[in-house]
Every structure is written in structure tokens, then in C-alpha cells.
NUTORDO-400980 format. One line per 10 residues: their letters; for each residue x, y, z of N, C-alpha, C. Coordinates in steps of 0.02 Angstrom, whole numbers, plus 32768, in hexadecimal, padded with zeros to 4 digits. Layout:
% NUTORDO-400980
a> X,Y,Z,X,Y,Z,X,Y,Z; ...
This chain:
% NUTORDO-400980
mhlrvmsavi> 6DD8,8FAB,FA7C,6DDB,8FF3,FA6B,6E15,900E,FA66; 6E4D,8FFA,FA8C,6E8B,901B,FA81,6EAB,900B,FA48; 6E9D,8FD3,FA2A,6EB2,8FC4,F9E2,6E91,8FEF,F9A7; 6E55,8FFF,F9B9,6E2E,9030,F985,6E4F,906C,F98D; 6E61,9088,F9C9,6E78,90CC,F9D2,6EBE,90D5,F9B2; 6EE7,909D,F9BE,6F2C,90A0,F99E,6F2D,9096,F95E; 6EFD,9075,F937,6EF7,906C,F8E6,6EE0,90B2,F8DA; 6EB1,90D6,F8F4,6E9A,911B,F8E3,6ED7,9146,F8E3; 6EFC,9144,F917,6F3C,9178,F929,6F68,916F,F8E8; 6F7D,9130,F8D5,6FA6,912B,F898,6F83,913A,F855
gipiiilaaw> 6F3C,9114,F854,6F28,911C,F814,6F05,9167,F7FE; 6EE8,9189,F828,6EC9,91CE,F817,6EFE,91FC,F7FD; 6F36,9204,F81E,6F66,922F,F7F3,6F7D,921E,F7B6; 6F82,91DC,F7AA,6F92,91C9,F768,6F58,91D5,F733; 6F1C,91CC,F745,6EE9,91D9,F71B,6EE4,9229,F70A; 6EF0,9252,F746,6EE1,92A4,F739,6F1D,92B4,F718; 6F5D,9298,F721,6F9D,92B5,F6F5,6F8A,92A5,F6AF; 6F79,9268,F6A0,6F6A,925A,F658,6F31,9283,F642; 6EFC,9294,F665,6EC7,92C5,F64C,6EEB,9308,F63F; 6F0E,9322,F671,6F31,9364,F668,6F57,9368,F62E
yghwalwlfs> 6F80,933A,F61A,6FAF,933A,F5E0,6F81,932F,F5A6; 6F4F,9308,F5A7,6F2B,92F5,F569,6F47,92D1,F532; 6F2D,92E5,F4F5,6F54,92CE,F4B3,6F60,927F,F4B3; 6F9C,926C,F4A2,6FAF,9221,F49D,6FB3,9209,F4EB; 6FC6,922C,F518,6FC7,920F,F558,6F81,91F6,F575; 6F53,921B,F568,6F0D,920E,F57E,6EF5,91DA,F556; 6F00,91D3,F513,6EE6,91AB,F4E6,6F0C,9161,F4F1; 6F4A,915B,F508,6F6A,911D,F513,6F4E,910D,F559; 6F3F,9135,F589,6F20,9127,F5C6,6EDE,90FA,F5BD; 6EB0,912C,F591,6E71,910B,F583,6E73,90CA,F55B
lgvyvfasle> 6E99,90C3,F52E,6EA9,9088,F509,6EBB,9054,F532; 6EEA,9058,F568,6F00,902D,F594,6EC4,900F,F5BA; 6E9E,9040,F5D1,6E63,9028,F5FF,6E33,8FF9,F5D0; 6E28,900F,F58D,6DFD,8FE3,F56D,6E1B,8F9E,F55B; 6E5E,8F98,F559,6E84,8F5A,F54C,6E75,8F2F,F58E; 6E84,8F45,F5C1,6E80,8F1C,F601,6E33,8F13,F611; 6E0A,8F3C,F606,6DC3,8F30,F60C,6DAA,8EFD,F5DF; 6DBD,8EFF,F59A,6DB0,8ECC,F573,6DC1,8E88,F587; 6DFB,8E75,F5A1,6E11,8E3C,F5B8,6DE2,8E27,F5F4; 6DD2,8E5C,F618,6D9F,8E3E,F653,6D54,8E33,F633
msvilkglkl> 6D47,8E57,F606,6D03,8E4B,F5E6,6D02,8E07,F5C0; 6D3B,8DEF,F5A3,6D45,8DAE,F589,6D33,8D7A,F5BE; 6D45,8D84,F5F9,6D3B,8D4C,F62E,6CEE,8D4B,F644; 6CD1,8D90,F63D,6C87,8D95,F647,6C62,8D66,F60A; 6C75,8D7C,F5D3,6C54,8D50,F5A0,6C58,8D0E,F5A2; 6C8F,8CF8,F5B9,6C99,8CAD,F5BB,6C71,8C8F,F5F3; 6C68,8CBB,F62D,6C32,8CA7,F664,6BEC,8CA2,F63F; 6BE5,8CCB,F60B,6B9E,8CD5,F5EE,6B95,8C98,F5B2; 6BC9,8C6B,F5BB,6BCA,8C2C,F58A,6BD3,8C4C,F53F; 6BF8,8C83,F53D,6C04,8C97,F4F6,6C56,8C90,F4E5
nsekwmiqia> 6C5E,8C81,F4AE,6CA0,8C7B,F494,6CBB,8CB1,F478; 6CD8,8CE1,F4A0,6CF7,8D25,F486,6D34,8D25,F461; 6D38,8D4A,F434,6D74,8D54,F411,6D92,8D88,F428; 6DBF,8D88,F448,6DE7,8DBB,F470,6E06,8DEF,F43A; 6E27,8DCE,F3FD,6E4B,8DF4,F3D1,6E17,8E26,F3AD; 6DDD,8E09,F39F,6DA8,8E3C,F382,6D93,8E7B,F3AE; 6D92,8E6F,F3EE,6D7E,8E9F,F421,6DB8,8ECC,F418; 6DF6,8EB6,F41E,6E36,8EE0,F42C,6E3F,8F0F,F3E2; 6E35,8EE9,F3B0,6E37,8F13,F36C,6E09,8F3E,F365; 6DC9,8F36,F374,6D90,8F68,F374,6D99,8FA5,F3A2
gliiftsayl> 6DC0,8F8D,F3DA,6DCC,8FCB,F40B,6E00,8FF4,F3E9; 6E3A,8FDA,F3CF,6E6C,8FFD,F3A9,6E4F,9027,F373; 6E25,900E,F348,6E02,903C,F315,6DE5,906B,F32D; 6DB5,9067,F36C,6D92,909D,F385,6DC0,90D4,F39F; 6DED,90BA,F3CA,6E1A,90F0,F3E2,6E4D,9116,F3AF; 6E5B,90F4,F375,6E7E,9110,F346,6E56,9149,F31D; 6E17,9131,F318,6DEA,9162,F2ED,6DE1,91A3,F312; 6DD7,9194,F361,6DCA,91D4,F389,6E09,91F8,F390; 6E45,91DE,F38A,6E81,9205,F392,6E95,922B,F34B; 6E7E,920A,F318,6E87,922E,F2D4,6E59,9266,F2C2
ykdeyiglty> 6E15,924D,F2D8,6DDD,9280,F2BD,6DA6,9293,F2F6; 6DBF,9288,F338,6D9A,929C,F370,6D51,9269,F36A; 6D18,9288,F369,6CD2,9263,F35F,6CBE,9268,F318; 6CDE,9283,F2EB,6CCD,9292,F2A6,6CB8,9250,F289; 6CD4,9220,F291,6CBE,91E7,F26C,6CB1,91A2,F29C; 6C9E,91B5,F2DC,6C94,9182,F30A,6C5C,9158,F2F8; 6C22,917C,F2DD,6BE8,9159,F2BF,6BFF,912D,F289; 6C23,913E,F25E,6C39,910F,F221,6C65,90DA,F23C; 6C8C,90E8,F26F,6CBE,90B8,F293,6C8C,907A,F2AB; 6C5A,908E,F2D5,6C2D,9060,F2F7,6C0A,9033,F2BA
vflvifnllm> 6BF2,9058,F288,6BCE,902C,F24B,6BFE,8FFF,F231; 6C38,9009,F226,6C6B,8FDF,F20D,6C79,8FA6,F23E; 6C7F,8FB3,F277,6C8B,8F7F,F2A9,6C53,8F4D,F2B4; 6C15,8F6E,F2AF,6BDC,8F3D,F2AA,6BDF,8F0E,F270; 6BE5,8F28,F235,6BE8,8EFF,F1EF,6C26,8ECE,F1FC; 6C60,8EE3,F213,6C9F,8EBF,F224,6C83,8E7A,F24A; 6C62,8E8B,F27B,6C55,8E52,F2AE,6C23,8E23,F288; 6BF0,8E3D,F26A,6BBF,8E1A,F246,6BDB,8DE8,F218; 6C19,8E04,F1EB,6C37,8DE0,F1C2,6C5F,8DA8,F1DE; 6C7F,8DB5,F216,6CA3,8D81,F235,6C75,8D4E,F257
mallyprtsp> 6C3C,8D60,F268,6C0E,8D2A,F274,6C06,8CF6,F23D; 6C04,8D0B,F204,6BEE,8CDF,F1C8,6C39,8CC3,F1B3; 6C6C,8CDC,F1B7,6CAF,8CBF,F1A4,6CCB,8C8C,F1D1; 6CBD,8C9E,F219,6CD4,8C69,F247,6CA5,8C3B,F25A; 6C6B,8C35,F247,6C39,8C08,F25A,6C55,8BC3,F244; 6C3E,8B87,F265,6C21,8B89,F2AA,6C54,8B8D,F2DF; 6C91,8BAB,F2DE,6CBC,8BA9,F31B,6CA0,8BE7,F342; 6C87,8C20,F31D,6C70,8C4F,F349,6C28,8C54,F32B; 6BFC,8C4F,F35E,6BB0,8C58,F354,6B9A,8C98,F352; 6B5F,8CA3,F33D,6B3E,8CF0,F33B,6B42,8D09,F381
ldvfgnltav> 6B31,8CE1,F3B4,6B2D,8CFB,F3FB,6B70,8D0D,F40F; 6BAC,8CE4,F3FF,6BEB,8CFC,F410,6BFA,8D41,F3F0; 6BEE,8D4F,F3B5,6BFA,8D8E,F38D,6BD4,8DBF,F3AB; 6B93,8DB6,F3BA,6B62,8DEC,F3DF,6B8C,8DFD,F424; 6BA4,8DCB,F44B,6BC6,8DD6,F482,6C07,8E08,F47A; 6C2C,8DF8,F449,6C61,8E1E,F42F,6C51,8E67,F422; 6C24,8E5E,F3F7,6C0A,8EAF,F3DE,6BEE,8ED3,F425; 6BC9,8EB3,F44A,6BB4,8ED9,F488,6BF0,8EEF,F4AF; 6C23,8EC5,F4B8,6C54,8EDA,F4E0,6C7E,8F14,F4BE; 6C7A,8F1C,F47C,6CA3,8F5A,F45C,6C77,8F8F,F45F
lylgnfiffy> 6C3C,8F89,F457,6C13,8FC2,F45F,6C0B,8FE7,F4A6; 6C0A,8FB7,F4D3,6C0B,8FD2,F518,6C4B,8FE9,F537; 6C85,8FC3,F525,6CC8,8FE2,F541,6CE7,9018,F50D; 6CC4,9016,F4D3,6CD9,9055,F4AC,6CC6,9096,F4BE; 6C9B,9097,F4F4,6C80,90D2,F510,6CB2,90FD,F534; 6CEB,90D9,F546,6D20,90F6,F567,6D48,912B,F53B; 6D3E,912B,F500,6D5D,9154,F4CF,6D48,919C,F4DF; 6D0D,91A4,F4FC,6CEB,91DE,F50A,6D18,9208,F545; 6D37,91D9,F56C,6D61,91F9,F5A1,6D93,9224,F579; 6DB5,920A,F546,6DE9,922C,F525,6DCB,9269,F4FC
ltrelengfl> 6D8E,925F,F4DF,6D72,928E,F4B6,6D59,92CE,F4DF; 6D4C,92C3,F51A,6D30,92F6,F54A,6D6B,9320,F555; 6DA4,930E,F556,6DDD,933A,F55E,6DEF,9361,F520; 6DD4,934B,F4E5,6DDF,9371,F4B2,6DAA,93AD,F4A6; 6D74,93B8,F4D1,6D52,93ED,F4D1,6D71,942D,F4ED; 6D4A,9468,F4DB,6D63,94A1,F4F9,6D64,949E,F54D; 6D97,94B3,F568,6DA0,94A8,F5B1,6D9D,945E,F5C5; 6DB4,9439,F598,6DAD,93F0,F5A0,6DCA,93D1,F5DD; 6DFF,93EB,F5F4,6E1B,93D1,F639,6DEB,93DE,F671; 6DD0,940C,F674,6D9F,941F,F6AA,6D5E,93EF,F6A1
wvllllmttw> 6D49,93E0,F662,6D10,93B3,F65B,6D25,936F,F66E; 6D63,935C,F664,6D7F,9316,F66D,6D7C,9310,F6B8; 6D92,934B,F6DE,6D98,9345,F722,6D52,9343,F746; 6D1E,9369,F722,6CD9,9361,F73A,6CBB,9322,F730; 6CCD,92FC,F6F8,6CB9,92BA,F6E8,6CD8,928C,F71B; 6D16,928D,F72F,6D28,925C,F75C,6D15,926E,F7A4; 6D11,92AB,F7BA,6D03,92B7,F7FA,6CB6,92AF,F811; 6C8F,92BD,F7E0,6C41,92B1,F7E9,6C34,9267,F7EB; 6C5C,9246,F7C0,6C49,9203,F7BB,6C69,91DD,F808; 6CA2,91F3,F815,6CBA,91D3,F854,6C93,91E7,F88B
asdtfayfvg> 6C7B,9226,F891,6C55,9240,F8C3,6C12,921F,F8C4; 6BF2,9208,F88B,6BB9,91E2,F88D,6BBC,91A4,F8AB; 6BFD,917E,F893,6C0B,9140,F8C2,6C16,9146,F903; 6C42,9176,F916,6C52,917C,F95B,6C18,9194,F98C; 6BF0,91C6,F972,6BBB,91D6,F997,6B7F,919F,F99F; 6B7A,9180,F96D,6B48,9147,F96A,6B62,9115,F9A1; 6BA1,9104,F99F,6BBE,90D1,F9CE,6BAC,90E6,FA19; 6BC0,911F,FA2C,6BBF,913F,FA73,6B75,9145,FA7D; 6B50,9169,FA5D,6B0A,9171,FA6F,6AE6,9138,FA6C; 6AF2,9105,FA49,6AD5,90C8,FA43,6AE3,90A3,FA89
ralgrhklap> 6B20,90A6,FA9B,6B32,907F,FAD5,6B0D,90A1,FB17; 6B0C,90E6,FB1D,6AE9,910D,FB57,6AA6,910B,FB53; 6A86,9111,FB19,6A3C,9118,FB1D,6A12,90EC,FAF3; 6A37,90BF,FACF,6A1C,908F,FA9D,69EC,9065,FABD; 69A2,9062,FAA0,6974,9033,FAC6,694F,900C,FA87; 6946,9030,FA56,6921,9012,FA21,694C,8FFA,F9EE; 6944,8FBF,F9D5,6971,8F9F,F99F,6964,8FB8,F959; 699A,8FC3,F936,698A,8FEB,F8F3,6986,8FAF,F8BC; 69AE,8F80,F8C0,69B3,8F52,F885,69D3,8F0E,F8AE; 69A7,8EF5,F8D3,69C1,8EB7,F8FC,69DB,8E79,F8DF
llspkktveg> 69C0,8E70,F89E,69D5,8E35,F876,6A1B,8E46,F855; 6A22,8E80,F83E,6A63,8E95,F82E,6A9C,8EAC,F856; 6A7F,8ED2,F885,6AC0,8EEB,F8AF,6AA1,8EF2,F8FC; 6AA0,8EBA,F921,6A7A,8EBC,F95C,6A86,8EF9,F995; 6AC7,8F17,F98F,6AD7,8F47,F9BA,6AC4,8F97,F9A4; 6AB0,8F9A,F968,6A92,8FDA,F955,6A4E,8FE9,F969; 6A42,9026,F984,6A07,903C,F998,69EE,9080,F97A; 69A8,9083,F97E,698B,90CA,F967,69AF,9107,F985; 69C0,90FB,F9C5,69D9,913A,F9E6,6A21,9146,F9CE; 6A48,9118,F9C8,6A85,9118,F9AF,6A8B,9134,F96D
alggiigsvi> 6A56,9126,F93D,6A58,913A,F8F7,6A49,9180,F8F8; 6A1B,91A1,F925,6A0C,91E3,F930,6A45,9209,F940; 6A6B,91EB,F975,6AB2,9206,F98E,6ADA,9210,F954; 6AE1,91E7,F92F,6B09,91E5,F8F4,6B04,921F,F8C3; 6AC8,9228,F8B3,6AAB,925C,F886,6ABF,92A2,F8A7; 6AAB,92A2,F8ED,6ABB,92EB,F909,6B07,92F9,F90F; 6B32,92BF,F913,6B77,92C7,F912,6B8B,92DD,F8D4; 6B78,92C2,F898,6B83,92DE,F85B,6B74,9322,F84E; 6B3A,932F,F862,6B1D,937A,F853,6B4E,93AC,F875; 6B5C,939A,F8B4,6B80,93BE,F8E6,6BCE,93D9,F8B6
iacifvnyip> 6BEB,939F,F8A6,6C2A,93A4,F87A,6C24,93D0,F843; 6BEB,93BF,F81C,6BDE,93E2,F7E0,6BD8,9432,F7EE; 6BB0,9444,F824,6BA5,9486,F835,6BEA,94A9,F83D; 6C18,9483,F856,6C5A,94AB,F86D,6C7B,94B9,F82F; 6C6F,9499,F7F3,6C94,94A4,F7B9,6C7B,94E1,F795; 6C3F,9508,F7AC,6C2B,953B,F792,6C56,9574,F799; 6C7B,9576,F7CC,6CA8,95AD,F7E2,6CEA,95A1,F7B0; 6CF8,956F,F78A,6D32,9565,F764,6D24,955B,F722; 6CE9,954C,F704,6CE3,954C,F6C0,6CB6,9589,F6A9; 6CD6,95AF,F674,6CB9,95EF,F661,6C72,95DC,F642
svsvismitl> 6C44,9613,F654,6BF7,9614,F62E,6BD8,95D3,F638; 6BD6,95B7,F66B,6BBA,957A,F673,6B83,958C,F6B5; 6B3D,9584,F6A8,6B0E,9594,F6D7,6B0F,955D,F710; 6AF1,9573,F74D,6AEF,9546,F781,6AB5,9513,F776; 6A85,9523,F750,6A4A,94FA,F734,6A65,94C5,F70C; 6A92,94CE,F6DF,6AB0,94A1,F6B3,6AD5,9473,F6D8; 6B01,9489,F70A,6B2E,9459,F72C,6B02,9424,F762; 6ACA,944C,F77A,6A9F,9420,F7A2,6A83,93E9,F77E; 6A5E,93F9,F73C,6A48,93C1,F710,6A7A,9392,F6FE; 6AB6,93A8,F6ED,6AED,9383,F6D8,6B00,934F,F712
gifigitall> 6B03,936C,F74E,6B17,9345,F787,6ADB,930E,F79E; 6A9D,931C,F78B,6A6E,92EB,F79E,6A6F,92B2,F76C; 6A7B,92C5,F728,6A7A,928E,F6F7,6ABE,9268,F703; 6AF2,9283,F71E,6B34,925D,F725,6B26,9224,F760; 6B07,9244,F78F,6AF8,921E,F7CD,6AD1,91E1,F7BA; 6A99,91F3,F794,6A71,91B4,F785,6A93,9186,F750; 6AB5,91A1,F724,6ADA,9176,F6F3,6B19,914E,F718; 6B3B,916A,F74D,6B6F,9148,F75A,6B52,910B,F787; 6B14,9110,F7A9,6AF0,90DD,F7C6,6AE3,90A9,F797; 6AC9,90B7,F760,6AB1,9092,F729,6AF2,906A,F70A
gdlvesalkr> 6B2B,908B,F703,6B5B,9065,F6F8,6B77,902F,F71C; 6B75,9037,F760,6B8B,900D,F78B,6B54,8FCC,F78A; 6B1C,8FD9,F781,6AEC,8FA4,F782,6AEC,8F7A,F741; 6AFC,8FA3,F708,6B0B,8F7A,F6D0,6B43,8F47,F6D0; 6B72,8F5E,F6F0,6BB2,8F2C,F6F7,6B9E,8EF2,F735; 6B71,8F0D,F75C,6B58,8ED2,F78F,6B33,8E9E,F76C; 6B03,8EB3,F73E,6AE0,8E81,F719,6AFE,8E50,F6F3; 6B36,8E6D,F6D0,6B62,8E43,F6A5,6B8F,8E0C,F6CF; 6BA9,8E27,F706,6BD3,8DFA,F73C,6BA4,8DCE,F759; 6B69,8DE1,F773,6B37,8DB4,F787,6B21,8D72,F767
qagvkdsgqi> 6B0E,8D86,F724,6AFD,8D5D,F6F1,6B3A,8D24,F6E8; 6B78,8D4A,F6DB,6BB0,8D1D,F6D1,6BC9,8CF6,F70F; 6BAA,8CF8,F750,6BCD,8CE1,F788,6C09,8CF9,F797; 6C1E,8D3E,F792,6C58,8D5A,F79D,6C4E,8D8C,F7D2; 6C7F,8D85,F803,6C81,8DB7,F83B,6C95,8DFE,F832; 6CD4,8DF5,F817,6CFD,8E31,F807,6D18,8E2A,F7BC; 6D23,8E57,F798,6D31,8E57,F74F,6D77,8E46,F74E; 6DA1,8E50,F781,6DE9,8E41,F77F,6E02,8E4D,F7C7; 6E40,8E4B,F7C9,6E67,8E50,F80D,6EA1,8E89,F804; 6EA3,8EAA,F7CD,6EE2,8ED2,F7C1,6EE3,8F14,F7F1
ipghggfldr> 6EAA,8F28,F800,6EB4,8F66,F826,6EA1,8F53,F876; 6ECC,8F4D,F89F,6EBB,8F3F,F8EA,6E8A,8F67,F90A; 6E56,8F41,F926,6E21,8F57,F942,6DE9,8F76,F91B; 6DF3,8F70,F8D3,6DBC,8F7D,F8A6,6DA2,8F4E,F877; 6DD8,8F1E,F869,6DC7,8EE4,F83E,6DEB,8EF2,F7F7; 6DBF,8EF0,F7C2,6DE5,8F02,F786,6DC9,8F47,F76B; 6DED,8F50,F72B,6DDC,8F90,F70B,6D93,8F9C,F702; 6D6E,8F6C,F6F1,6D27,8F75,F6E5,6D01,8F88,F724; 6D17,8F67,F766,6CF9,8F83,F79D,6D08,8FBA,F7B5; 6D46,8FDB,F79C,6D55,9022,F7AE,6D3D,9058,F781
fdsllltapl> 6D33,9043,F744,6D1B,9070,F70C,6CDA,9066,F6ED; 6CAE,9036,F710,6C74,9025,F6F3,6C40,906B,F6EA; 6C44,9090,F720,6C1B,90C4,F71C,6C26,90F5,F6E6; 6C6D,9104,F6DC,6C88,9121,F6AA,6C73,9118,F665; 6C66,90DD,F659,6C51,90C4,F61B,6C10,90E0,F602; 6BE9,90FA,F62D,6BAA,9113,F61F,6BAD,9160,F629; 6BD6,9179,F663,6BD7,91BD,F66C,6BFF,91E2,F63C; 6C38,91C4,F61B,6C60,91E1,F5E7,6C3B,91FF,F5AC; 6C15,91D2,F58B,6BEB,91EA,F55B,6BB9,921E,F56C; 6B9C,9215,F5AA,6B64,9243,F5B8,6B87,928E,F5C1
vyygvklfii> 6BC6,9290,F5EB,6BE2,92D9,F5F2,6BFA,92ED,F5AB; 6C16,92C6,F577,6C34,92DA,F537,6BFE,92FE,F51A; 6BBF,92D8,F509,6B91,92F3,F4E1,6B69,932F,F50D; 6B59,931D,F543,6B35,934C,F564,6B5A,9391,F56A; 6B9A,938B,F573,6BBC,93D2,F571,6BC7,93EC,F520; 6BD2,93C5,F4EE,6BDA,93D8,F4B0,6B97,93F0,F493; 6B5B,93D2,F499,6B21,93E6,F486,6AFD,9417,F4A9; 6B06,941A,F4E4,6AD7,9446,F50C,6AFB,947B,F539; 6B37,9480,F539,6B58,94A7,F570,6B8D,94D5,F547; 6BB4,94B4,F519,6BE7,94E7,F4F9,6BDA,94F1,F4AD
């Protein structure tokens, strides 16, 4: 536990400082997380008996992040279409060294890890720094409340085959924690209703849990305990940011389409 706390004490200020500054600082931070996470994802793909092409995953990530930096989300759909076509062409050009299953694994990694671009894009919204703080704090609160409530009150297993320690009680605690933090932000973000924040908090709590379960499914099938060891007490970048890979696009589009 002390290693987790030390990592948080060092890491959280770096993340918040990058989010506060925004622009190229947050872009570089987000891209850096993608790069390290993609290396960890390559290990998982190898455990799934897939021959991942690391260079394809990294180049695809650079294309996604460059497009977002230059045009925000204006061409993100077109970017993903291009990457799908690019990977399918590589499937034909590199065959038989790279099989269709290998390329599908690469493409899944790109689409999955590419979600972290929404962490950067959320900062570009109106009151973007506050929305990024909400994204981070509700996601972390979900994880923290789920852990402590699960330890104290957990009786019913949630997904024993994927994550034996997760309980229904812990999951509900995580959702409540996310809602509490979201409601606090009503006092700081102009013209946002309590109902909107409660709804957003509920969805973030659920999505954060699902993000954790998605990574657990990948690691368990690949026979990997932790995605990496680079963050003491937490494992790898995927272990630390797995929930954000789903909550970031949720917050971005939830705020953009329904709140502001």
C-alpha cells in the first residue's frame, strides 16, 4: 500500500499540472501514456499468441494524436477509418508474416488505447480544466471507494472469473463515490444542474468499473498478472489508466453533447 501512496503523491501532481497547462504539455503527457501503454499491450497480445507489430500501433497512435492536436475531434472519425483501412492493407502486404488475427489484434489495441486522446480533448472544452479534474477525481474515487467498501462490506462476488476480489457491494460503493465527487463540482462549474452531475457520476462509476474489467479480461486470457512494473505499487500504465480509457470518451461526449 505504501508504494501505491508514494506513486500517487508523485504522479498525481504531474498529471494535474499537465492538465492545468493543457495544450502541448497535456498532449505530450497523453501521447506518452499511449506509447508506454502500447508497449504493455504488445506483451498482452503476445500472451494471446498474436504477433503484434509495435511500429504499426505506435504510428497509428501518433496519427490519432496529431489529428486531435491540429483539428480537435473534427476529423477523428476520418482518422479511424483511415487506420482501419491501413491495417487491413498491411494484413495483405505483410502476409504470411502477419496473419489476419495479428492485424486484428493490432487494430484492437489502436482503437482501445486511442481512447486516451479524449483525456486531451476534454481539456479543450469550455471550462476544460474543471472537466478534466472531474474526470480524474470521479474515476479515482470510483476505484478508491470500490476498494475500501469492498474490503469492509463485500460479500457477493461481481465477476469471480475475471477479478475475484471485486464485489457487488464494492461496485456500488464505487458508483456512490463517483456521484459524491461529481456533485461537489456543481459548485464550481457554471450552469450545470445537480441532476446532470448525478447522472454523469453514475455513468462514470459504472464505466470505470467496466474499464477495469476489460483490462482484467485481456490480462487473464493472456496469462499476465500486471501489464507492467513501471509504476511502483500499481503495475503498468494500463493498470493505472485502464478505467480512464473508457471514462474519458464518456465524459468528453457526455459533456459536449448533453451539458454544454
